[in-house]
Every structure is written in C-alpha cells, then in structure tokens.
N, C-alpha and C positions, 0 to 999 in steps of 0.2 A: 535518561533511560526509558522514561515513559514515552517519549517521542519515537524511539526505536520500536517499542511495542505497538504503537498506533500505526506506524509505517508498515510493520509486518501484518497487522490486522487488515489494513487497506489492500495489501497485496493478496492476502488470502481471500478477501471479499471479491476482488477483481477476478481471481481464478475461479471462484464459485460462480460468478456471473457468466463467465465464459463457458463453463461445462454444464450448467443447470438446464434442465428440460422443463422446468416449472413455467406454465403459461403466465403466472403472475409477474414474472420478471421479464416478460417479452419486451416491454417498452424500454427498460433500462439495460437490457442485455448488450446493446450496441456501445454502451459507455464503459465496458469492462476495462478498456485500455487506459481510461482516465484514472481509474482507481489504481491500476498497476503503476502508472507513471508517478502519480502523486505519492503513493506509498514508498516507491523506490527512492525518489528524490528526498523525501522526508527522512528516511532512515539513513541514507548516505550523508545528507547534510549534518545530521546529528553526530554521526561517527566522525566526520571531518572536524566539527567543532570540538568534540571531546578530545580528539588527537591534538588540535592546536592549543587547547587549554591544558594539555598534559594530564588529562584525567585517565587516559588509557596508555 
C-alpha cells in the first residue's frame, strides 16, 4: 500500500514540476516526465502484484 502512495506522490511531484513557474526548479523542470513514468510504473506494478497475490 505504501508503494502505491509513493507512486502517487511521484506523479503529483511530476505534475508540479510541469506546471510550476518557480525559477528554483528551472534546472529540474525538464525531468518532470521521469517522475511521472517512475510513479506510474511503481503504482501499476504494486497493483498487479497485489492482484496476483490475491490481496485485492
């Protein structure tokens, strides 16, 4: 369950990087897609594992 939360948190941070106008995030703004992909894969993998182990 914690992995799903972390995946969602990474997705939210990726969206934040995409829409922020703060100059402090200017260098890392181009990496927003990495956080989106890692967060999505992490959450999806955990859901698949939970399904295979019959926890959901």
